[in-house]
N, C-alpha and C positions, 0 to 999 in steps of 0.2 A: 253586163257591166254598164255602168252609166258614165257619162262624159260631163265634166265640170266646165262651165263656161268661164274662159279666162277673163281676168280683170282688164278693162280698157287701159288703164294707167296706173302706175304705183300711186298709192294715196287717194285714188278714186275708185272706191270699191263698187264694183258692178254686182249685178244680180248674179248669185251663183246657185244653180239648181241642178241636181244630177239628172242625167238622161241615160236610160239603160240601153245596154247592147245585149242582145240575146246571144248567148254563147251556145251555138249548136254543138252538142256532143257528137262525136263521130260514131257511126254505126260500126260496132266491133263484134266479130265472131267470138263468142264465149266458148272457151275450151274448159272441160270440166275436170278431168281426174288425171293427175300426173302422179303416179304411185311409185314410191321407193320401198320395195320389200327386202328384208334382211333374211338371208338364208345361212343357216349355221354350217351346213356340210357342203355347200357349193353346188347344189342342184338348183337348176333355173327353169321356171315355167315360162310360158309366153303371154300371160296376162296377170291382171291383179289377183285373180283367184285360181290360176291354172298351174300351180307349181307341180313338179313331180316328185318332190321329196316324200319320204315316208312320214307317217304320222309322228308329230312332235319334233321333226327335224328343222322346222322352219316356221317363222312368224309371218303370217300374211294377213293383208286387208282385202276382203273381197268386195266386188260391186255391191253384194248384198248387205255387207257390214256398213258400207258408206251410205247406201240408200236408207237403211233403217235409221241411221243417226238423223238423217234429214226429215224423213217421215214422222219420227217421234217428236221432233221439235214442232212440227205443224200441229200435230194432235195436242200437245201440251199447251201450245198458245191458244188454240181455238177452245180448249177446256179450262183455260185460264188456270192451269196447274203449274205454279212456279217451280215446285220441287222437281217434278218430272221434266220440265224445260231445261233446268240446270244440270240435270243428272250426268250428262255426257260431257260437261265442260270441267276444266281444272285450272287451278292457279288464277292468274290475272284474267284470263278469258272467262272464267266463272263470274268474277265481280262485273266485268264489262257486260256479260249477258244478262245478269240479274237487272242491271240498269236498263238494258234494252227491253226486257220483258215488261218491267213496270211502266216504262214510257209508253210502250205500244199499247197497253190497255187503255190509255187516255185518249188515243186518236180514234176518230169515227171512221171505221173501216167497213167496207163492203165485202172485201176480200182480203185475207192475210194468210198466205201459205209460203213454205220454203219448198224449193225445188232443186234437184240436182240437175246441172246441165249435162246432158248425155253426150259422150264422145268416146273415142277409143282411148284406152289407157296404155301405159307404157311401164314395164317392169324392169328394175334394175336390182341387182343384188350385191351384197358385200358379206363380210364375215364378222360384223360386230353390231350390237344393239338390237333394237326391235324393228317393226315396220312403221313407216311413216308415209302419209299421203297428203298432197296438196289438193284439196277439193274446192272446186268452184261451184257455188250454188247461187241461186237468185231468191230474193224475197219478193214474191209476187203479191202486189197489194193494190188496192183501189180506195182512195180516200172519198168517202161519201160526199157527193155533191161537187166534187172537184174533178176528179178523173172521168173521162169518157169511157175508157177501158182499163183493165189492169196494167199496171206498169211494173218494172223490175229494178231492184237495187241489188247488184251483185256483190257477193262477199267471197272471200277466200278463207277456207278454213285449214288449218294444219291439224291432221288426224294422226295419232299415234296409237300403237299397240305394243305394249312392252314385252309380252310373252304370248305364247300360243294360247294360253287359257285366259289371258287378261281380255277385259272388255276395251274396245276402242274408245279413246277419249279425244276431245278437241282441246288442244293446248294453245292455240293462237287464233284470233279472228281479225281479219283486215278486209279493207276494200279490195276489189279486183283492179290491178293497175291499168291506167289508161294508156293508150297508144301515144307515142311521141312522133311528131313530124320531124323534129330536129333534136340532136342530142342535147342541145342547150335549153330545150323546152323544160318548164317546171314539171315535177313529178305530179301526176294526178291520179285520182281514182274515178270510177264510174258511179256517179250518183251517190257517192259515199264520202264522208258520213252524212246522214240525214240528222235532223234535230234529235231524233229518238236514239241515235248512236252517240251523239256528242255530249248531251246534257245530262248531268247528274240526276236533275229532277226537271223533267219537262213539264211546262205549264201550257195547257191548250185552252183556247177561248173561242167558241163558235158563235158567229153571227149568221145572218140569213144567207150570205153568199161567200163567206170567208171562214177558213179554219186558220186561226192565228196561233202560232207556236213560238215559244221563246223559253229560255232558262227561267226558273222559278224566281231567280233574283231580279229579273226584268219584268215580272208579272204585271206590276202596277203600270209601268210604261206603256206596255203593249195594250193593256185594257183601256188606258186613257185614249189611245188612238184608234181603238176598235171601231167606234162609230164613223170616224173619218174614213177609214178604209172600207167600210160597208158602204158608205155613201158613194165612194169612188167606183166600188164594184157595181153598184146599182146603175151608175151613169154609163160605164163601159157596156154592161150587158144589155141596158136598155137601148143604147145606140145601135147595138148590133141587131136586137130583136126588131127594131123599127126599120133598119136600112139594109141589113145583111141578107144574103140568100138563105132561105130556110132550110136548104138541104145539106148544109155544112155542119159537121159535128163539132162545134166550138165547145170550149171549156164552159161548163155551166157554173163554175165558182172557182175560187182561188185558195191555194194553200201558201201562206205567208209566214216566213220566219223573221221576227224582228231580233236583230243581233247587233248591238251598238258598235261593234268594230273589233280590231285587234286580230289575233290569230283565228279566233273562232269564225269571225265573218268570212276571211279569206279561205277558210278550209271547207266550209259547208258545201256538200254535193260535189266534193272533189276537185275544186278549182285550182288547187296546187299553189295557193299564194297569189293567184291572179285577181285583179280588180280590187286590190287593198284600198285604193283611193275612191272607189265608186260607192255611191249611196244606194244603188239598187241594181240587182242582176236577176235574170230569169234563167232557170236551168231546165232543159228538156228532159222528160222522163221517157225512157224507151219501152216499147212494148214486147220487144223480143220477136216480133213478127218478121219472117223473111220475105213474105209476099203480101204485104198489107201496110197499113199506116204504121210508120215507125215510132210515132209518139202517141201516148195516150193522155198526156197531161204535161204540167209544168210545175215547178216549185220557184217561188219568189223569195229572195232574201233582201231585206231592207235594213239600214242602220237605224232608222226612226220610222214611225208609222205616219209618213207624209202622203197626203191625198194626191198631190200633183205627181210625185214619183210613183206612187202606187198605181195611178191611172196608166202611166207609161208602161210599167212592168205588166199590168194586167192585160194591156193590149197585145204584148208578146205572148203572155200565157194563153189568152183567149184563142189565138190562132194556132197554137201548137199542134192540136190533133188534126188540123187541116193540112199540116206540112207534108208534102210528098217526098218520097225517097230521094229525089234529085237534089234537095236541099242539103243533104249531107256532104256534098262534094265541094263545099266551100265556095269558090268563085262562081261555080256553075249553078249555085242556089238562087233563092228568091232575092231579088235586087235589094241591096242594103237600103237604098233610097226609099223603097216600098215599105220594108220593115220598120225602119226608124221613122220615116214620114208618116206612117198610119198611127204609130204609138204617140208621136208629137201631136198629130192632128187631134186624137182623142183627149190628150192630157192638157192641151193649151187652153188658156183662159182669155185669149185674145191675142191681138197682134203682138209678136215679140215680147211675150210675158216673161221670158228668161234671159233677155239680152242677146239673143242670137244674131239679131241684125247688125249689132255693133261689131260682132265677130266677123260677120260677112263683109261688112265694109272694110274691115282691116285686112281680111285675107284676099279680097278681090273676087270678082265674078267673071268667069270666062264664058257664060252663056250656055254651059253644058251642065246636063244632070250630073251629080256626083260619080265619080268612077267607082266601079265595084271594088277593085282591089285596094284603092287608096282612101276609101270611105272612113275608116277608123284610123285616121292619120296620127302620127306621133306628135306633130305640133298641135297643141291644144286649141289654137285659134282656127286653124284649118278644119280640124275635127268639128268644132262648134259650128263653124260656117256650114259644113256638110249637113249637120242635123237641120239647121235652119232652112237650107235648100230643099231638103227632104220634106219638111213640114209644109213649105210653101208649095211643093208639087202636089201634095195631097189636098191642101186647102184649095188650091186653084182648080184641081179637077172636080172637087165637090161643089164649089161655087158655080163653076162653068157648065158642068155636065150633070150634076145631081149627086146626091149622096148614095142613092141606091147602085148607080153605076159604078161609083167609086169604091163602095164596099165590095161589090161583086169583082171588080178588078183586083182588089187586094186578095181576096179568097182565091181567085184563079191564079195569081202569082205565087202564092203559097203552095198551091196544089201542083202546079206544072210550071216551075220556074223558067223553063227554056223557051216558052212561048210568048215572050214580053210583047213583040210587035202585034201578035193576035190579040192579046189582052187589052192592049191600048186601042186597037182598031174597034174591038167590042165596046169599049167604054166611052171612047171619044170620037170615033170615026177616023182617027189619024194614026200613022205609024209613028215609031219612036222619034225620028228626026222632025217630023211635022209638029208632033205634041211638044217636043223640046223647044222648038223655035217660038211657039206662041206662049209657052210657059216662061221663057226667058224674058219676053216682053213684059209679061205680069211682074216678074221679079224686079226688073229695072224700074218699073213704075211704083212698086212697093217700097223697095229699099233705096232711099235717096240719101 
């Protein structure tokens, strides 16, 4: 999400530029197959394919049936055979998947497969209808020049078999629901819908380090800004190559969707209507690895192809593959002042280029680094002040201790968030309190 800088006074319009907030998606255990099989004579087995009824007495969906549906879709996509890909879908799902198939062929992919998420099944029986299964699968894919490793987009298929002799068909396709922390949280899905799910006609434009996607109706707007986004990508990647530790698997490029706003903007990648007012967001893409790096890349969504917003979002996306498992725990993750400060440091065009110091003067300065829990404050003035404090923290570190140590500090914080004191000692020779004290003096001398 991005944060808008509030106006200083009514009638005195200040500079408004959005700043993104990485929305880390929680690591969720994917459960695969919840099968409801209908049994006409009341005999019940103990698994999706293990009924004890006589031949013809029951309609069942076996694991083999379900796996074949998924495997055939992979083969058809790789062979670019639309008819074979759509053969198992019916009704609205068929129209939806025709759009998906045609859109996916436009995206430069190194890997593109569908995979069933394996787990134990559950069999229930009744005395009417056919067999129905809720099947969770993942679309495992790697956008060329963007993802460090293959990433996953989970889908939930509704599979039905009308009779014992009928072939199973997919009647509904949705994203896999995300987990809610509170009942009042918005409904979300995990990394769904991607642009290839959402748009009737996906337009894709590739530059050296950017895969730019949008609806065909916005193709001209996106292409007009492509050079600006490519320049932003070159600056971000160039800064990392020059100053960053060479052993970190940062993103080599960026997948960006330009969506001017409205429901589509707030829906992309399953954000459930969040960030409607933001100009840019970055969504993490999970690898599905239980004992490895949780993220293989990221996806950026922007309302317009702005270089300044783009650089901020690219800084988030750059670091996503470096992120360690601890970061998924929210308050125990990478310090927000590091995440947003680094993004603002790379995106800034000079001192206070978006009016953050005005917000800081209005909000007041306690002499402390921004609090982790309250960083993204409801009060827009306080939130904007926190962004400026974060920018000043990374700017001060780079000016005082050097860019190489600063970039190494950021990488270390992403990789092992709980060791902040050690990371600061490595970069500055001071623990958090000592660094905070000298940084506070810098802030007071800068913001007057």
